[in-house]
N, C-alpha and C positions, 0 to 999 in steps of 0.2 A: 180303427184304421188300427194298421198292422202293419207295421215296415220295422225293418231291422235299424240297429243302431248304426250299422256302416252305410245301410241306407240314407238317413239322415246324413249322416254327417259330410256330404256333397252339398246337401240344400245350403248352405250361405257361401261355401265357393260358387256352385252356380248363379244365384242371384247377385253376388259379385261381379260376374262375369259380366251377367246380361247388363245391370245398370253403368259397368262402364268403372271399374274402380283403377285410378291411376293416381299418382300424385300431379295432376294437374293446375293448373293456377285457379285461382279462384276470381269473380268478377263481382260478385255479390256479396254483401252480408250474410248471416243465418241468423237464427236466434239464438241466444246466449241463454245458457241453464247452468244457474250457479248454485252447487251443491253448498252445504253449510254443517256437514255432518261431520268434516274434516278438521284438522287442527286449525288450517284457514280456510276463510271461504273463496273457491277458486271454481273457473269453469271445468262443466263438467269433461267437455273435451282434454282438455290440457290434467287430469287426474290420472296416476296409471294403475288402477283398477279397474275391476269390473264393477260397475255401479248402475242400476235402474233407476230414474227419475221418473214418478207419477205424477205430474201438474195438479192444480185444481180444476183447469178444464174438462181433465178427463175423469175425475173424482165428480165433476158436478153433471157431465155428460151422462155417467153411468149412476146418477143417482144414489151411490154411495154411500151409506150407515156407517158401516164397518170396516176396517183393514182387510178383512176375509173375501170382501167381496173385490177389490181389486190387486188380491195378489197373483193370479193369473196373467198379469201382465209383465210380471218380473220372472224372467226364465229361472228352471231351476230351484226354485221357490214353494215350497209348499207348505200347508199348515193341518193341522188334526183340529178335531172337536171333541167328541166326548162331551158337551157343553153346549151351552145356547149358542156359541160363538165360538168360529176360532181362537182357541187359545194359546197354541203354544204352535211356533214355528219353525219350520226346518227349510236349508238353504245347503243344495249339494249334497241330501241326503244325511245331514246334521243337525239335530235338534231332539228337543224331547219330544212325547207324545200326549204326556196326563201325567198328574202329580196327585198322590195319594196322603199316605202317611210320611212318607218320605219329605227329607227337607232337600231343594233341588239347587244347584249351581248351574245354572243354563246356558247353553252352548249358541243361541241367538239371544242378542242384546234388543230392549224395547225402547225406545226412548222417544216421549212426548215432550217436544220445546226441552230439548236437552235432560229430561226427569225421566231417571230412572224407572222404568216400569214392567222388566225385564220379569219372565215369567208369568206374569197377569195382561194377556192379551184380551183383554172384555173391555181395556182401557182404551184401545185403540178405535176410539169414534170419530169420524171424519167432520164435525162440525169445524168449519171454517178453516178446513186444513191447506195451506197452499201447495204443499208438494210432500211426497212422501220420498223418501229412499232407502232402498236396499242397497245395502254395503256386502258383497260376497267374497267370500276368502276369507283366513284368521286375519284378525285386528288387534292384534295384541301388542301393539303398539300406542295405536290410540285410545282403544278401550280395556284392555287389560282379559282379566281373568273371564268375563261373560261374554267371549265375541270370539269363539272359537271357529265357530262357522262363517260367521258375517253378526250385521247387525241392521235393524231395519229402525229407522228415525222416522217420526212427523213433524210437521214444522208447519206451526201455524200462522196465520197473517200477521205481520207484523204492523204494526201504527206508522201513519204516514200524513206528513202536512196536509194533504189531500181530505177533505170531510169527503167520506163513502162512506154506503152500506148495501143492504140488500135484505131482503127478507123471502123467505121460499118455503112453501106448501106443497106436499103431496099427498097423493091416496093412492093404496094400490091392492092386488087382490088378497085375501085374507086379512080382510081390515086392518091395513098396513096405512099409516097415515105418519105425517110430519110436518113438523112446524121449527123453523131454525130463525135467527136473524143476526146481524151485526152491524155494528156501527162505528167509524172509529174518525181521527181527527185531532185537530190542535186546541189544545187547552189554553196554552197562552203560548211565549215565543221561547218556552225553555223544555212544555211536555205536550206529548203526543200519548193517545190513546186507543184501545181498539178492544172494544166489549162485543162477546157473542155468547149466544142463549137457544140450546134446539134440543128440543125430544124428538124421538123415534119409537112410537107403537106399531105392534101387531100380531095379531092371534098367534103367530107360526102356520107350522105347515100337520100338523098333526092334530088328529081327531083322536081322542080318547072314550073308548066304546064302553067302558067302564062305567066313567063318570057320565057318560053323554056332554064330555065338554071339546070343546074346538080351541081353546086356549091355555091348553097345561104347559106347553112349549114357547109361551109368549116374549114379544121383546117391550120393554119398559126402559129405556135410557134418557138420562136427562146428563147433558153435557153443559159448562157457562164456564167462560175463561174472561180474564181481564189482564191487558197486556198493557205497561205502563214505558215510555221512552221518555226521561228524560236526559237533556242535553245541558249539564251543568257548565261547560265551559266549551272552548274549541277543541281541545285536546280531551274532555271526559265525556262520556257517553255511560248511561245506565238504564237497563231493561229491566222490568218489573213483570213475572206473568203471575198469576193464580188461578188456580186449575180445579174447577171440584165437579164430579162424578158421582152421579147417584143412578145404580143399576140395579133396576129389582127383574130378571128376565127369569122364567121357569126353565125347566128341564126336565122333559118326558119325549126323550127320543126313541127309543129300542124298542122294536117291535117285533116281538115272537115269532111274527109270519115275514121280517124283512119288508115290511111297509108303513105306511104312515098312519095306519089303525094301532095304538095302544090297548093295553089291557091293565095298564097300574091302574091299584086305587088311591097310593101314595106318588101324587109327580113330585117331582124335584124341584130345585130353584139354583138358579145362578145368580148371586148379587155381590154386588161393591160397591164400597163406598170410599169416596180417594178424596183426600183435599191435597194438595199439593204447591210448591212457592217454587220459584227460581227468582235469582239474580244475578244478573251479567254484568260485567263491566268491562269496557273499551278505552283504553288509559296509554295516549300517546305519550310516552313520559318525554320521548326528545325527537330528535330526527333519526337517531339511528338505532331508537328500543319504544317498544310498546307492550303494553303487561294489558291479558286479559283476565279476569276470574269468574269463577262458575258455583256459585252455590246454590243449592239444592236440599229439600225436604220433604218426603212421600208419607203422609198417613191414610194406610189402606186396611177397611176391612175387608175379608170378603168369606162370604157364605156357600157352601158347594153341596150339595146333596142330592139323592135322588131313590130311588126305589128298585133296590138292588134285584126284588125278583121279577119284574118288569110286568107283575100279573097282581090276582086278587086273592085273598082266603078260599072264596068258593070255588075257583078254580081248583087249586090244590088239593081242599077239601072231598072234592068229586072226583078225584085222580085216583090210579089204582095204586099209589106209593103208600099210603097208610101214615105218611106224616106229612106237615107244611113246611113247606121252606115260605120265611114269611120276615123281610130284611130293610130297612130302611138306614142306609148309612150319610151321616151328615158329615163336614169338615168346616171350622168355622177356623182362619186366620186373621191374626191381628200383626200388620206389618209396619215397621218403619224404617225408613232408609234417610239418610244424610248422605251427603258429598261435599265438597271442597274441592276445586281444581283451580290452577294458578298456573299462569304460562308467561313467559318471558319470550321476545319475539323481536328478530332484527326486524326494523323497518324499512318501507321498501324505498324511503330516500337515502338509504345509506348500503342497498344492493348494487352490484356493478355486474352485468353479464347475468343476472336472475338466480345470484347465489345468496342464499336465506338459509335459516336456522332457529329454531328455537327449546327453549329450556322449561321442564313444569314437572309440578309437583301435585299429585293427586291422594286423597283421602276420603275413604268411606266406613261410614259403620250402618250394619243393618241387623233387625234383629226381627223372628217369626214366631212367634207364637200359635201353637195348633191346639185345641179342642178336638179330636174326634168322636164322636158319640155313636154308637152301629147299637142296632136292636140286638140283645143278649152276649154284648159284648161290654166289658168294663170300659167306664170313660178313659179315654187317653189323652193325655196333656203331656206336650213337646215345650221347648224353646231351644232354636236355633240363631246362633248370632255369629256374625262375620264382622270382619275388621280387615282393611288393609291399605296399606301406605305403599305410593310410587312416586318413582322418580323415571324421566320419559325425555327424550329429546329427537330433534327429527333437522338434515340439516339437506340441503338441497343445492347441489354442485353443478355449477357450468365448468364441463371441461374443454370443449368444442362449441361453435357457434350452436351448432343442433344436438349438441347430447348433452344429457345431464343423469346424475346421478344422485340419488337422494336413499340416504340411508336412517334408520330409525331403531332405537332400542328403548324398551321398558324393563325395568328391575322394579318388581311388587313383594310386598312381605303381605304376604296370607295368612292370620288368623281364623279358625272357627273352635266353634266351643257350641255342644249339643247335649241337652239334657231331655228325656221322656221316660214317663211312666206312666202303670197305673195301679187300678187298687189290689190287684192280684199277684203281679209279678213284680221282682228286683226292678229297680228304677238304672236305667242305661245314662250311663255318660260318656263323652267323651272329649276329645282336643287335639287341635291339628295347627301349628305352624311351616309355613314353608315360604322356598325361596321361588319365586316365579320370573321367568326371560322369557319376554317377546321380543321380537327383533322384525325389520324390514330393510330389505335392498333393492332398487329397481333400477333399471339403468331404460333410459327415454331418448330418443329421437326425435325431433320434431323438425319438420320440413319449414322451408319460405310460406306455407300456406297454413302452419298451423294443423297439419296432420299428424297423428302421434303414432309410434310405434313404439312398444316398452317389451320389457321383460323383468319380470317380479319375483323376489322369493320371501318368502314370509312364514314368522313361526308365531304361532298361537298356542294357548294353554287353554284348560281347562281345570280347577281346580277340584282336588279331592273331595271327599264328603265320608257321609255316614249313612248307614241303614239303619231302618227305627224298628223293625220288626222284632217283636220277642221270641219269634218263632223262627228263627234263621234255620238251611240245612245245616250251616258251620260256624261259631262264633268266627272262625277267622276272617270271614268274609265283613263283618260288622264294619269297618273301615277300608273304603276303596280309595286308590289314590289319582293323582291329577293326569290329565289325559294331554298329550302333544300332537298337533300335529304341524307339518311343512305343508306348503304350500307355493307351488310352481306357476307362473304364470305367462303367458305371450299373447299380446294384444293387440289390436291397433282400432284406432278410432278417426275415421276419416268422412271429410268432408267435401262435398262439393257445392257450394252454393251457387254457380250460375245455373245447376238442374237441380236446384234444392233438393241433395241427399245427403246423410248423414248415414254410416254403418260406424257398429261398435260390434266387436267380434274378441272374444277372448277363449283361449284353449289352457284348461289347467290340469294339473294330478297337484293331488291330495295324499300324503303319507302320513295315515295316524300311528301312534304308537298309546298302547296302555288304555283303549277304546273301553270308554265305559259305556256298557250296554245292562239292560235293565232284562231281569228273567224271573219267572215266573215258577212256582211249586205250590203241590194240593198236600196241607197235611193232614193229621189221620183223623180229622171232624171234616176235609174236606173243601177245606175255607182256602182261598186262595192266597199265598203267600207273596210279596213282589220283593225284590232287592236286586241291588245295582254291582257288577263286580267289574273287572277290569280284563275285557277279551282277549288282549295281546295286540296284532297288528292289523292293519288295514289298509284300504285305499280307495281312491275314486278320482275319476278322470272325465271329461267332458267338454262339452263346448257353448256358447253363450254369445247368439247374435242378438242383435237391436237395428232394425230400420225403419227410419223416416225418409219419404218419398213423394213431393209434391210436383207431378209432372205438369201440372197446371193450377193456375189461381183457385180454382172451384175445387179440385179433385186433392184428396192426400189420402196417402195411403203408410199404416205403419204395421211392423209386425215384428214380433219376435219368436228364437226358438231357441231351447234349452235341451242338450242331448247329456246323458249322465248314466256312468256304468261304477257301480260299485261293488266294493264285495270284503267280507272278513275273511282273512286268510289266518288268524289263530284265533282259539276262542277257548281255553281251560277254564271248566266251571265247575263248581267243588262240589257241585249236586249232581251224579249219573245220571238220575231221572229228567234235571231238566232239558231244555233244549239247547242245540247246540249249532251257533250259525254259522261254522265252519264253511267257507266255500259258498255262501249264499249274499246275498244282497243285502243290505240294512233296509232298515222300513222306512217308509213314506220316500221312498226317494225312485220316483217314476222314471225310464230311461229316455222318453222325450217328453216336452211340454211345451204348447205352442199359443198363441194368440195374434191376431190377425184382423184387421179393422180396416174399411174405406171409408170416407165423409166424402160427400158432394153436396156442397150446396147450386142447390137450383136457379136461387138466386141471393141477393143479399139478404135476402129474410128469411127463406124455408130453407133445410137443410136436411140431408140424413145420413145415419152411421149403418152399417152393415159389420157386425164382428163375429167372429169363430174364435173357439179357444178350447182347448182341448188338452188330455196329459194321456200317458200308459197308463197300466194296470203298475201295483206295486204293491209291496207287502205292508201289512198293517202293523205288523209289529215285530219284535223280536223277539219274540217268545214264541211263534206258530208261526206256519206258512200261509196263512187265510191270505189272498190277493183283493185288492178291489180290481173291477173293469174296466180298461181303457173307456175312454168318453169325451165325445165333442159337445160343444154345446154353443148353440148361434144365440145371438143377442141382436136388436136392432132398437133406433131411436129415428123419430121425427120432430125437428123443432123447428118452431115459427119464433122469429126475435124481432121486436119495435118497439121504438121509442122507449128504451130502459127496461122492457118488459119481456120475458123468456116461456113462452108455451113449448114443455116438452113429453110426449107422448111416448113410452118403451116398452117393450115386451123382453125380459129376460129367460132364458130355456127356451125358446120360442116352442120346440120341438118336443118339451117336459119329456124330455130325458132324464131317468134315475140312473143315480151315480153316490158313491158311498165317501163317506169324509171322517171315518171313526168305524174298524172292527173289531170282534172276538173271536177266537173261537176257544171253547169250551170240552179239551180233550179228559173226557173221562166224566165228564158231568153233563146233565143235560137240562136244560134251562127251561124248558119245553115239559108242563106237567102234564099235557094231554097224550103225550107220546109214553103214556107207561112208565113201570121203571127206568130202561130206555138211558145208560148211561154211553151211549155213543159220544162219536165226535159231533158236536155243532154248532156252526156258526153264525153269525147276526152282524149288522154294521148299520151303523146310521146313516141317513141317506140327506144327500146336499139338498138344496131350496129346488122345487120345480117351477113350471112355467109361474111366472109371476107379470103381470100388466098392469101398469100405472101410468100417473098424469100426474107433471109435477108445474107451477107456475113459480117465476121468480121474477120480484121486482128488486132492479138495482136504485137506487138512490144518492 
């Protein structure tokens, strides 16, 4: 698919015209989608922000076990692998792609039931998830320092008074299998519960020819969750969440031949063990005032290791080089995160003409300990601690019958402390204290049929940090500064209920200052040194469009399209030998991404879904010019449902297309010992999932 950005720009406009966009009257109601990740729960159609919501029905239809398997449905959203799963996410071209020695302050926040798992995307398993909410654009007022590009929030199914549950099992290609169950209902007059547990297993898509194994990139993910709801009184409700993750995946993804046959003799691993808790309260203080509190704690151990040479000793020994490159690199992180948030909100009983306000405080403390053990290097230890305290406010003011203004402001005091050492070099220590400011201003026009036209301005920020390497090109870049972004949006949320059509259309422009860009250089021993610097300036602009249409009762069509242009306009790098990004697009920012599905019900029991999704080519890194290839994927499902049972047959990537999810360019270093001395430019990429055929059975009770 090789269409220009300008060509794609006309697609949403044409689709609007074909389906008949006008502010017409509605004759029947349409499905209400409630978003929970904002300060207040609200209907999606009333929120002046670009948001995608992926519900449990879609997650189940796609038989998705992890967030990476549904992100293609959200326009201008991408992910980076370099692990067993997509661990790092990018929104509108902004977001990290990896983490090694350095401690990160991420650009995209990731939350599971309000618990902060930012930077650890492996936690985003899909067990009993009710919906996934993707908020695009700076969320500085709502989430603070780790939401420069946006937020991805996973919300699991809440307890309910109705006793209900399900059990589901599946089997698929590459020895894939899963089993999960959930049960919820009433304990007594005051207590409700929801419990869920599930495990996903697969051998993975790799054939390791050195070890003669097909499970070196395996999946082994166990998720368990318990939610309790206590109605203490008519005015006070408390929700308790306990979550445990036990992930023991393999990591053996890169092939010297850019296929799924690897040569490594020390396959890696991608493990995560998390135990987390959250307590939420909703207290109606009076007719005029309510209070919400959110307390979370998260303890996560992560171990990530890989065969750095991607081969085996015999291959190197038999080469013409006369030396052996034999390295295993291992990272163990111990993470503790605690947060507390208290909000005071005006109650709906007190508001007139939809005027409301909220005021809140937020406190977080986080520590991340690292032990890096790399062959032939001294063991490296570091400790990175951050703390922040925030005050925030937001107010909605109805200035006319159909016009509303929303203003928001967040002040955050951010502190960080870093210490790193090994047995050979002097230790590294650094501290930072910053005053950070985020805000939001939006103007909304809502007509009599609740169609929304809005314009907004938001300011987001991403806190500065420290480079951990002992061999930086210059000690002046030990610390890098905060990045800021001004985000401008104009959007339309339009619903034509009598024709069962909905459209969400957003045009945006983002102005970035002090871009935090990752660079790489080689030292005298040809070892790669990664570091982050402030590039200067850059921008992005584009369009996001989502549409659902049900032309008849047994036919439903859903489409999404993201268009994106990015550019770094200033890149000052203290190392003249490093890659300069000036006038180039940023990494993992395809100029277009799309997804379309057609669902048809042959009878009230038998239905089929055909899906097509794709992305334009994109750069893999800000340190080189290696690009992926544009691709389109076709998925299909056939489902039979009766008497509380559902049987689904599916095929993903039906044409077995090869596509990349992570890539490297080794300038001046040849990773392949079979090519002689060969210090040429070589490129390698990690491939996404091939064709997978599966069958699932679910019983509801």
